[in-house]
Backbone bond lengths (Angstrom), bond angles and torsions (degrees), N, CA, C in turn:
res aa  C-N    CA-C-N  psi(-1)  N-CA   C-N-CA  omega(-1)  CA-C   N-CA-C  phi
1 M - - - 1.373 - - 1.609 107.71 -
2 I 1.223 114.54 124.27 1.629 122.69 -175.51 1.531 106.80 -110.73
3 Y 1.207 119.05 128.79 1.367 127.03 172.14 1.609 110.28 -103.82
4 T 1.267 111.53 138.69 1.422 118.73 -178.87 1.582 106.75 -119.49
5 V 1.264 117.92 127.58 1.446 118.14 -175.74 1.529 105.54 -123.28
6 K 1.297 121.53 126.23 1.505 128.65 -174.36 1.485 104.45 -117.62
7 L 1.286 114.64 119.18 1.404 125.24 178.15 1.534 113.97 -103.68
8 H 1.257 125.51 128.74 1.361 123.67 -178.32 1.497 105.56 -82.38
9 R 1.324 120.07 168.34 1.503 121.86 -177.42 1.601 108.92 -65.32
10 V 1.149 115.16 -45.02 1.446 122.73 -173.25 1.679 107.46 -65.54
11 T 1.377 117.22 -39.48 1.391 122.18 171.70 1.428 117.41 -57.81
12 L 1.312 110.01 -48.30 1.534 121.89 174.67 1.448 113.66 -60.85
13 L 1.353 118.85 -41.39 1.483 123.81 -176.87 1.419 104.69 -68.08
14 V 1.382 122.86 -43.17 1.409 124.18 -180.00 1.411 114.66 -61.98
15 L 1.379 117.25 -44.36 1.394 123.62 179.97 1.510 113.93 -63.43
16 V 1.309 116.39 -40.40 1.500 122.93 175.85 1.609 113.48 -67.49
17 A 1.376 112.73 -38.97 1.436 114.55 174.37 1.455 111.74 -69.53
18 G 1.312 123.02 -40.90 1.457 123.77 174.19 1.478 112.31 -55.37
19 L 1.297 121.48 -43.89 1.405 126.45 -177.33 1.564 108.02 -66.51
20 L 1.245 116.26 -47.11 1.510 118.14 173.96 1.513 115.68 -53.29
21 V 1.338 111.35 -46.21 1.458 117.58 178.19 1.515 114.80 -64.31
22 V 1.269 115.59 -37.03 1.585 122.02 175.85 1.573 106.65 -67.09
23 F 1.426 118.95 -52.31 1.390 118.10 -176.19 1.481 111.92 -62.70
24 G 1.441 118.07 -36.25 1.467 126.47 178.39 1.562 112.43 -56.25
25 L 1.431 108.27 -47.20 1.507 117.54 177.25 1.487 111.84 -61.98
26 I 1.251 117.82 -41.21 1.502 121.19 -177.24 1.486 107.76 -70.15
27 F 1.330 119.79 -43.55 1.485 122.16 178.07 1.498 111.53 -61.48
28 F 1.314 122.53 -47.89 1.472 122.03 179.07 1.497 111.51 -67.91
29 A 1.299 122.01 -29.96 1.473 126.67 179.13 1.551 103.51 -66.35
30 G 1.165 117.95 -45.72 1.535 123.56 176.11 1.452 117.80 -61.27
31 M 1.368 109.00 -36.08 1.520 117.85 177.85 1.466 109.13 -70.76
32 L 1.353 116.14 -43.36 1.406 119.93 -179.31 1.589 113.95 -68.07
33 A 1.291 116.59 -29.02 1.419 123.95 178.35 1.593 108.70 -73.39
34 G 1.452 113.16 -35.53 1.411 114.49 -177.71 1.463 117.38 -92.21
35 V 1.279 117.61 4.70 1.608 128.21 -179.23 1.487 111.93 -67.32
36 H 1.289 119.63 -22.17 1.444 121.74 -178.12 1.467 113.87 -57.87
37 R 1.316 119.53 97.65 1.458 121.20 -171.05 1.560 111.69 -80.54
38 A 1.283 118.01 155.66 1.483 124.64 -179.44 1.517 101.39 -66.82
39 Q 1.324 116.21 136.16 1.345 124.41 170.29 1.479 112.47 -104.65
40 P 1.331 116.98 144.03 1.586 116.51 177.68 1.508 111.78 -62.72
41 H 1.297 111.99 137.90 1.464 119.64 177.06 1.388 109.56 -76.40
42 P 1.433 125.13 145.08 1.388 125.85 -170.24 1.611 107.93 -57.42
43 E 1.312 115.66 -40.72 1.501 117.12 -173.10 1.527 106.80 -98.76
44 E 1.331 114.63 123.02 1.556 121.22 170.19 1.530 107.47 -105.33
45 T 1.367 116.23 141.10 1.384 118.02 176.78 1.381 110.39 -78.78
46 A 1.403 113.63 163.35 1.387 119.74 176.22 1.515 114.64 -82.21
47 P 1.317 123.95 156.99 1.380 118.32 178.43 1.548 112.00 -73.37
48 P 1.343 118.10 154.81 1.402 116.14 -174.66 1.528 120.76 -69.75
49 E 1.311 117.12 -13.75 1.436 125.01 175.26 1.587 111.24 -69.57
50 S 1.351 114.92 -30.82 1.441 115.38 -176.92 1.616 108.54 -100.94
51 A 1.345 120.75 -16.75 1.412 123.01 -177.73 1.585 108.37 -156.59
52 P 1.345 115.88 72.06 1.402 118.78 -174.16 1.597 113.33 -67.00
53 E 1.323 116.34 -21.11 1.479 119.91 179.75 1.450 115.84 -88.34
54 Q 1.363 115.86 -0.60 1.530 117.85 172.77 1.554 114.80 -83.78
55 P 1.233 116.33 128.23 1.504 117.36 174.88 1.547 105.78 -74.62
56 V 1.427 110.59 166.11 1.429 120.33 165.43 1.521 113.15 -65.30
57 S 1.241 117.80 129.61 1.442 126.56 -179.46 1.510 116.40 -56.46
58 E 1.346 114.91 113.35 1.467 118.68 179.94 1.493 115.28 -100.67
59 Q 1.312 113.45 -35.98 1.531 117.03 -177.66 1.499 113.61 -92.36
60 P 1.176 118.61 139.13 1.641 118.13 177.38 1.455 114.26 -56.56
61 G 1.354 113.84 -34.34 1.475 115.01 176.46 1.450 116.49 -87.07
62 D 1.226 121.06 2.32 1.500 120.12 -178.07 1.472 113.18 -74.94
63 E 1.311 114.20 130.24 1.431 127.63 -169.98 1.522 113.53 -98.84
64 T 1.333 120.18 38.23 1.499 121.61 -174.38 1.448 114.90 -77.46
65 A 1.386 121.03 -16.02 1.387 122.78 173.15 1.542 117.95 -124.49
66 A 1.279 118.56 141.97 1.480 115.21 179.83 1.510 107.88 -89.43
67 A 1.304 113.10 130.82 1.414 117.00 178.46 1.454 116.71 -85.00
68 E 1.298 118.10 134.98 1.435 126.34 -179.67 1.505 107.04 -84.80
69 P 1.368 119.83 138.06 1.382 120.59 179.29 1.515 106.67 -70.67
70 A 1.426 113.30 140.50 1.433 122.83 -177.31 1.588 111.98 -60.10
71 A 1.299 109.79 -33.14 1.516 115.94 -177.74 1.718 110.80 -63.55
72 A 1.300 110.96 -17.28 1.512 109.47 -175.02 1.473 110.09 -92.17
73 V 1.351 115.02 -3.58 1.579 115.97 173.34 1.487 108.14 -105.01
74 P 1.333 121.24 115.82 1.281 123.55 -169.68 1.556 117.56 -69.17
75 Q 1.473 114.10 -25.77 1.466 118.27 -178.45 1.480 112.11 -145.70
76 A 1.234 117.85 169.94 1.470 119.92 179.15 1.551 105.71 -75.30
77 S 1.300 118.78 156.07 1.484 122.96 177.26 1.546 106.69 -122.89
78 F 1.299 111.61 173.80 1.458 123.77 174.69 1.541 112.61 -123.06
79 A 1.309 109.16 149.86 1.481 116.18 179.47 1.563 110.28 -137.13
80 V 1.211 116.84 158.05 1.445 125.25 174.50 1.656 113.54 -94.12
81 Q 1.212 117.98 107.83 1.398 118.01 -178.98 1.540 110.17 -87.42
82 V 1.363 114.44 115.84 1.535 121.35 -175.20 1.474 112.18 -95.25
83 A 1.330 119.92 -25.69 1.553 122.57 -175.68 1.420 107.22 -164.72
84 V 1.362 113.95 162.32 1.488 121.29 -178.96 1.579 100.23 -144.03
85 F 1.349 112.05 132.47 1.517 115.89 -174.27 1.609 103.42 -135.14
86 T 1.406 109.62 153.16 1.517 116.33 174.93 1.538 110.90 -89.05
87 T 1.178 121.02 -17.99 1.457 124.84 -178.60 1.532 112.87 -116.51
88 A 1.411 116.08 142.86 1.421 122.65 -174.93 1.513 106.44 -67.87
89 E 1.327 116.90 -29.21 1.483 114.76 -176.49 1.465 114.14 -68.54
90 D 1.428 114.20 -39.01 1.411 115.88 -179.06 1.563 110.82 -71.24
91 A 1.292 118.62 -33.95 1.415 125.13 179.69 1.615 104.98 -59.34
92 A 1.466 114.24 -57.07 1.473 120.10 177.29 1.515 116.08 -52.41
93 A 1.238 112.31 -34.32 1.574 117.32 -178.15 1.522 107.66 -72.12
94 K 1.274 113.36 -42.05 1.455 119.85 177.12 1.603 111.44 -61.30
95 V 1.249 111.72 -41.35 1.553 116.06 -175.66 1.639 106.05 -68.77
96 E 1.317 112.78 -45.75 1.382 115.24 176.41 1.586 118.60 -52.82
97 E 1.479 106.04 -46.66 1.557 112.24 175.84 1.488 111.93 -60.39
98 L 1.221 116.80 -45.07 1.565 122.30 -178.06 1.564 108.14 -63.96
99 T 1.302 111.95 -43.33 1.623 112.79 178.91 1.450 112.86 -62.35
100 A 1.347 114.71 -38.91 1.523 116.62 177.33 1.572 111.72 -71.68
101 R 1.323 121.95 -18.50 1.478 123.93 168.55 1.496 113.03 -86.73
102 G 1.312 115.61 6.92 1.571 111.27 176.78 1.501 118.54 98.02
103 Y 1.348 116.59 -3.40 1.403 121.91 179.83 1.501 111.38 -85.07
104 Q 1.364 116.93 163.77 1.433 119.49 167.02 1.490 117.23 -112.00
105 P 1.186 122.71 70.82 1.530 125.78 -174.39 1.486 110.01 -76.39
106 Y 1.351 112.79 159.89 1.470 125.06 174.56 1.638 108.79 -142.53
107 V 1.228 117.14 163.70 1.550 120.72 -177.59 1.562 104.60 -120.43
108 V 1.377 112.13 129.24 1.470 120.44 165.57 1.514 107.60 -109.82
109 T 1.272 114.75 134.01 1.418 122.33 176.99 1.514 110.26 -89.39
110 L 1.258 125.45 124.76 1.433 128.18 174.50 1.415 115.09 -115.55
111 R 1.351 115.57 157.48 1.501 121.76 172.64 1.502 104.34 -102.59
112 A 1.362 117.67 123.37 1.382 121.15 -168.00 1.565 114.02 -98.59
113 D 1.273 118.60 -19.30 1.512 117.85 -179.94 1.459 108.91 -157.33
114 R 1.242 115.29 -170.93 1.503 129.22 -174.18 1.482 107.32 -65.70
115 R 1.301 116.22 -33.61 1.545 120.69 -178.17 1.494 109.05 -80.99
116 Q 1.370 122.19 9.79 1.353 123.62 176.47 1.545 115.92 64.10
117 T 1.390 117.12 33.41 1.364 120.02 -178.72 1.432 111.59 -69.81
118 L 1.323 123.50 128.64 1.442 124.74 -179.94 1.549 112.70 -91.01
119 L 1.320 116.10 133.84 1.374 125.45 175.46 1.530 108.14 -118.72
120 R 1.318 118.33 144.79 1.341 122.97 171.21 1.409 115.25 -112.58
121 S 1.374 118.55 114.21 1.452 125.65 -172.84 1.538 103.89 -99.42
122 V 1.456 112.91 123.05 1.453 121.59 177.95 1.479 105.84 -91.44
123 R 1.383 118.80 122.78 1.409 124.72 -174.39 1.396 114.16 -129.02
124 L 1.414 115.20 156.19 1.450 123.34 173.10 1.560 107.63 -115.77
125 G 1.286 120.95 142.56 1.418 125.23 -179.22 1.561 108.95 127.27
126 P 1.244 117.06 -151.58 1.521 129.67 2.56 1.510 113.96 -78.74
127 F 1.361 113.58 159.17 1.431 120.15 179.87 1.525 106.25 -117.36
128 A 1.362 119.85 147.79 1.357 124.76 -176.51 1.601 115.33 -70.55
129 G 1.451 109.14 -31.71 1.494 111.30 176.28 1.494 109.30 -134.19
130 R 1.367 110.36 171.60 1.414 118.77 -178.45 1.562 113.67 -63.40
131 R 1.428 110.63 -43.39 1.479 111.20 -178.74 1.475 117.99 -64.22
132 A 1.411 113.36 -31.08 1.544 116.06 174.47 1.513 107.77 -67.76
133 A 1.280 125.11 -35.45 1.370 130.33 179.19 1.516 110.61 -69.50
134 E 1.266 120.04 -43.98 1.458 123.13 174.56 1.422 112.59 -69.43
135 K 1.424 126.07 -30.44 1.465 127.82 167.84 1.574 111.50 -58.83
136 A 1.326 111.53 -50.34 1.478 117.34 -178.40 1.550 112.64 -66.47
137 A 1.365 115.38 -33.91 1.524 118.78 177.37 1.525 109.54 -70.28
138 L 1.334 120.56 -41.63 1.427 121.08 178.11 1.639 110.71 -61.28
139 G 1.381 115.34 -43.95 1.439 117.62 173.52 1.375 115.42 -56.54
140 F 1.332 119.47 -45.51 1.445 123.04 178.48 1.502 113.97 -68.37
141 E 1.386 118.03 -38.87 1.432 116.23 173.62 1.512 117.17 -63.32
142 I 1.401 112.77 -36.83 1.520 118.22 175.40 1.522 111.01 -68.41
143 G 1.264 114.40 -48.01 1.591 118.46 -175.47 1.488 109.31 -69.03
144 E 1.367 115.98 -37.96 1.611 110.45 -170.18 1.503 107.51 -109.44
145 G 1.261 125.05 -12.29 1.449 124.65 177.54 1.548 114.19 73.18
146 R 1.315 110.76 34.04 1.576 124.26 178.91 1.404 112.84 -129.09
147 E 1.360 113.38 144.34 1.546 118.37 -179.67 1.406 105.42 -83.81
148 T 1.367 119.26 147.74 1.462 130.70 177.23 1.499 107.89 -127.83
149 S 1.484 109.83 169.41 1.363 117.50 175.63 1.534 107.03 -129.73
150 I 1.331 117.27 151.65 1.446 126.00 176.37 1.631 102.16 -92.71
151 V 1.247 114.56 129.22 1.442 121.05 175.11 1.456 111.95 -125.16
152 R 1.311 117.36 146.48 1.458 121.22 -179.55 1.528 105.89 -102.58
153 E 1.297 116.66 134.19 1.368 125.58 178.56 1.491 114.60 -114.49
154 A 1.352 119.87 128.50 1.406 119.20 -176.74 1.530 111.16 -65.68
155 A 1.325 113.04 -27.95 1.606 115.60 179.77 1.552 105.63 -157.51
156 P 1.182 117.62 124.47 1.496 123.09 176.55 1.549 106.80 -54.37
157 P 1.463 114.75 144.16 1.506 120.29 171.49 1.578 110.41 -50.25
158 A 1.283 110.52 147.26 1.621 113.76 -175.01 1.512 108.73 -60.71
159 S 1.280 122.98 -32.08 1.456 122.94 -175.58 1.464 118.70 -108.83
160 A 1.513 116.24 8.65 1.289 123.93 176.25 1.549 112.20 -62.86
161 P 1.323 124.03 145.52 1.329 120.81 176.39 1.587 115.81 -69.33
162 R 1.304 123.95 142.16 1.367 121.59 -173.02 1.511 113.77 -112.34
């Protein structure tokens, strides 16, 4: 038994347009669901060069780093994000590796989603301007062969090198 289906141009056009609308709606619904950006965690850990014995902060109530008042920082700064980890141990290992290579990394703990998942962002900086951060990122990418991201920080960590 053979079936033959004939579609007129108008029918085919309506079918294709309907599929595009449906896929577009699904795409934008996914985008809206994934827009929830990571928010900085209240505690940021000190870079290892100033306090190598301090672990990456795991508990929300952990007071391992002294927070600097936001009013003391005149403007936003930029940093080079070189890696992101879900465990404090992995972030600390990357910080040690980068410190041994001559960099001055630090870790920022972020809340990634509504379930309060903590991520540890290993960064270099802070830098006063975006161009300085881009220059440092390019040097890191060339020297280490790894991609980086430029991130804007409302205030640099209290103990990050300036």
